[in-house]
Every structure is written in structure tokens, then in C-alpha cells.
C-alpha positions in Angstrom: 10.6 24.1 -11.1 7.2 22.6 -10.4 5.8 19.8 -12.5 2.1 19.0 -12.4 1.8 15.7 -14.2 -1.6 14.4 -13.2 -4.9 16.1 -12.2 -8.2 14.5 -11.2 -9.4 17.0 -8.6 -12.4 19.4 -8.5 -10.3 22.5 -8.2 -8.0 24.4 -10.6 -4.3 23.7 -10.2 -1.8 26.5 -10.7 1.7 27.1 -9.4 0.2 29.1 -6.5 -2.2 26.2 -5.7 0.8 23.9 -5.4 2.7 26.3 -3.2 -0.3 26.6 -1.0 -0.6 22.8 -0.7 3.1 22.6 0.2 2.6 25.2 2.9 -0.4 23.2 4.3 1.8 20.0 4.1 4.3 21.6 6.5 1.6 22.3 9.0 -0.4 19.1 8.5 -1.0 16.3 10.9 1.2 13.3 10.2 -0.5 10.0 9.9 0.7 7.3 12.3 0.7 4.7 9.5 3.4 4.4 6.8 6.8 6.1 6.8 5.7 9.4 8.4 5.5 11.4 5.1 1.7 11.4 4.8 -0.2 14.3 6.3 -3.9 15.3 6.6 -4.6 18.7 5.3 -7.7 20.9 4.9 -8.1 22.5 1.5 -11.2 24.2 0.1 -13.4 22.8 2.9 -12.4 19.2 2.3 -9.9 16.9 4.0 -7.1 15.3 1.9 -4.0 13.2 2.5 -0.9 14.8 1.0 2.0 12.4 0.8 5.6 13.1 0.0 6.8 10.0 -1.9 10.0 8.4 -0.4 11.9 5.2 -1.0 11.3 2.2 1.1 13.4 -0.9 2.0 17.1 -1.2 1.5 17.2 1.5 -1.3 16.2 4.1 1.3 19.5 3.5 3.1 21.7 4.2 0.1 19.7 6.5 -2.2 18.2 10.0 -1.7 14.5 10.5 -1.0 14.1 12.4 -4.2 13.9 10.6 -7.5 16.0 10.5 -10.6 13.1 9.3 -12.8 9.4 10.1 -12.6 8.3 7.4 -15.1 7.2 4.9 -12.3 4.9 7.6 -11.0 3.2 7.9 -14.4 2.9 4.2 -14.6 1.3 4.1 -11.1 -1.4 6.5 -12.2 -2.3 4.2 -15.1 -2.6 1.3 -12.6 -4.5 3.4 -10.2 -7.0 4.3 -12.8 -7.6 0.6 -13.7 -8.0 -0.3 -10.1 -10.3 2.7 -9.4 -12.5 1.6 -12.3 -12.8 -1.8 -10.6 -13.6 -0.3 -7.2 -10.3 -1.6 -5.6 -8.4 1.6 -4.7 -8.6 5.2 -3.7 -8.2 7.5 -6.7 -5.2 9.8 -7.0 -6.6 13.3 -7.1 -3.4 15.2 -7.9 0.3 14.3 -8.4 3.0 16.9 -8.8 6.7 17.3 -8.4 9.4 19.9 -7.6 12.5 19.5 -9.7 16.0 20.1 -8.3 18.5 19.7 -11.1 18.4 16.0 -11.9 16.3 15.0 -8.9 12.5 15.4 -8.4 10.5 15.6 -5.2 7.1 13.9 -5.7 3.8 14.6 -3.9 0.5 12.8 -4.1 -2.9 14.1 -3.1 -5.8 11.7 -2.3 -9.1 11.8 -0.6 -9.2 11.4 3.2 -11.5 8.9 4.8 -12.5 9.3 8.4 -11.7 6.3 10.8 -9.7 4.3 8.3 -7.7 1.3 9.6 -4.9 -0.5 7.9 -4.6 -4.3 7.7 -1.5 -3.8 9.9 -3.6 -2.3 12.7 -6.2 -5.0 12.4 -3.7 -7.9 12.2 -2.2 -6.9 15.6 -5.6 -6.9 17.3 -7.0 -9.8 19.4 -9.5 -11.1 18.5 -9.0 -10.7 14.7 -11.7 -9.1 12.6 -12.4 -12.1 10.4 -14.7 -10.2 8.0 -12.1 -7.6 7.2 -9.1 -9.9 7.0 -11.1 -12.1 4.6 -12.1 -9.0 2.7 -8.4 -8.2 2.3 -7.9 -11.7 0.8 -10.9 -11.2 -1.5 -9.6 -7.9 -2.8 -6.1 -9.3 -3.4 -7.8 -12.1 -5.5 -9.8 -9.5 -7.5 -6.5 -7.6 -8.2 -4.9 -10.8 -9.3 -7.8 -11.6 -11.6 -7.0 -8.3 -13.4 -3.4 -9.6 -13.9 -1.8 -7.1 -11.5 1.3 -8.1 -9.4 1.7 -5.7 -6.5 5.4 -5.1 -5.9 4.9 -3.7 -2.4 2.0 -5.8 -1.1 2.2 -5.4 2.7 -0.2 -4.9 5.6 0.1 -1.1 5.4 -1.0 -1.0 1.8 -4.5 -2.5 2.4 -6.8 -0.2 4.2 -10.5 -0.2 5.3 -12.9 2.7 5.6 -16.3 2.2 7.3 -17.8 0.9 4.0 -15.0 -0.3 1.8 -11.6 -2.1 1.3 -8.8 -0.5 -0.7 -5.4 -1.6 -2.0 -3.0 1.3 -2.4 0.6 2.2 -3.5 1.3 0.6 -6.9 4.7 2.0 -7.7 6.8 -0.6 -9.6 3.8 -2.9 -9.9 3.1 -4.6 -13.2 0.2 -6.0 -15.3 0.7 -9.5 -16.6 -1.8 -11.6 -18.6 -5.0 -11.8 -16.7 -5.7 -13.6 -14.5 -2.3 -13.6 -12.8 -0.8 -17.0 -13.0 -0.4 -19.4 -10.0 3.4 -18.8 -9.6 3.1 -15.0 -9.4 -0.1 -15.1 -7.4 1.5 -17.3 -4.7 4.6 -15.1 -4.7 2.5 -12.0 -4.1 0.4 -13.7 -1.4 3.7 -14.7 0.4 4.6 -11.0 0.4 1.6 -10.3 2.6 2.3 -13.4 4.8 5.8 -12.2 5.2 4.6 -8.7 6.1 2.4 -10.2 8.8 5.3 -12.2 10.3 7.5 -9.0 10.3 5.0 -6.7 11.9 3.8 -9.3 14.5 7.3 -10.2 15.6 8.4 -6.5 15.6 5.5 -5.7 17.9 6.3 -8.6 20.2 2.9 -10.3 19.5 2.1 -13.9 19.2 1.5 -15.2 15.7 -2.1 -16.0 15.0 -2.7 -18.8 12.5 -6.2 -17.5 12.0 -4.8 -14.5 10.1 -3.6 -16.8 7.4 -6.8 -18.9 7.4 -9.1 -15.9 7.1 -7.0 -14.3 4.4 -6.8 -17.5 2.3 -10.5 -18.1 2.8 -11.3 -14.7 1.4 -8.9 -15.2 -1.5 -10.4 -18.6 -2.4 -14.0 -17.3 -2.2 -13.2 -14.9 -5.0 -10.8 -16.9 -7.1 -11.8 -20.5 -6.5 -8.6 -22.2 -7.6 -7.8 -25.5 -5.9 -4.1 -24.5 -5.3 -5.3 -21.7 -2.9 -6.7 -24.3 -0.5 -3.2 -25.8 -0.1 -1.6 -22.5 0.9 -0.3 -22.6 4.5 2.0 -20.6 6.7 3.8 -23.8 7.5 6.5 -23.8 4.9 10.3 -23.5 4.8 10.4 -20.0 3.3 8.3 -18.4 6.0 10.0 -20.4 8.7 13.3 -18.9 7.6 11.8 -15.4 7.5 10.4 -15.9 11.0 13.9 -16.7 12.3 15.5 -13.8 10.5 12.9 -11.3 11.9 13.3 -12.7 15.4 17.1 -12.1 15.2 16.7 -8.8 13.5 14.2 -7.3 16.0 15.9 -8.8 19.1 19.1 -7.1 18.2 17.5 -4.1 16.4 19.5 -4.9 13.2 
């Protein structure tokens, strides 16, 4: 059974439309970024990204790719609409599912931007693009000023088109009282710091302290709180994570 539970696209959506999109997905070009489930498709003379939603992290090792509950995907649409209104994300054009007994396979359609780069790709470059890394920090601060805690804030979920910066993928994220308080803001920023350590060590690259400096500078320029100036990559939590990642990727654990 096909479930169409969100539509914000310029074309009519019927069951045959969704079947056609799924056929295009099978033939589409897989994006190199992410978990390999996002594909570029051509539909009605436009390019889109059609993504099959899958689990990440540890849960992906023990649970099926299909989902028991679709409520997080409804919640993400609400968050996406707020972020879209504030110019911080790429709008979801269409979200639909295929139900198999108690499990549901979820797909998301979004606009495709030519020559997009993720913060992950930029972070591994030498020299760093200061303007874009600072822009990432600036947009994280804007998100926090709205009260949003991003539960999967990593280098792959911040992307840049030629003209704009976007934060994406808000599943299991939450709105708190705006602006997000210091404790939650710091915890969220440390997710992106941790992601930088992970991807840099995994790629066998040398850690670049300027990444942290540029990101913090961009964040401070938007938010202006004094505690931001005291943020640093030199702390016990990140040092422990650094050791864990070095062991993990050395032995491919």
C-alpha cells in the first residue's frame, strides 16, 4: 500500500506518479555523499533528489531499514517548514511511503542544486574555505536562535550551493524554548566537532585547528554570547573521541 503523506510539489501526485518515481529511483545516479540511498532523477524536465530513508548509527546494525513508525517523518516536515520559512534548509517537495504489513519504506523528494558541496567535502580540503566554514557556524547559530536542537548534526548535513547554505535532515530533532540554551547549544556544536574528528581521522588527514576557529567565529558573529568565545577543540571529551576514532579506523572496527 502506498502512503502519500506530504506534498509541496508543482505536479499532481497519484499512485501512478509514485510508481514512476520509484522506477526512476532504480535507474537514478547515486550521490556520493551520505549513505548511498539518495539518487538524482529527472522528472517533468526538472532534476530532483529522491532519497530512500534508512537508519543510521548503531540502530542500522540491529534494526531493518524500513520503519515501524512514520510519526518522526511527519515531525520532520513540521521542522523543515519552519526552517524553510527562515531560509535555512531545502524544502521537502514530496514524502511518501510503501507499507509492508507493519513496516513502512519511506522516500523523500527534494529539489536538486547543481555543484553542491557538503561541509564534509570542504572540511577535508586544504586550504579550508574560511567563508563557507564560517557560514556553517552562522547557520547553526541561526537554527539555535529558533530553539532547534539538531539530533544528527554532522558534516554531511550541512551543504552549500553556489549561492546559499542549507542545514538538512531533521529526523528526531526537537524544538525547545528559543533561543536554545547554552547547555544544549554546546552539546549540539560538539556533535559537529565530533563529526569533523571522525571524518578527518577516517580519511587519514591531519586535523586542522582552523576548522574549529572558523566555525566558532561564524557562530559567534550570529549569536554573540560570550561563552561561544571560550569554545575550543582542546577538551577532554574530544580528546577521548579522537583516541576512539584512531583505534576504530586503524583496526576498522
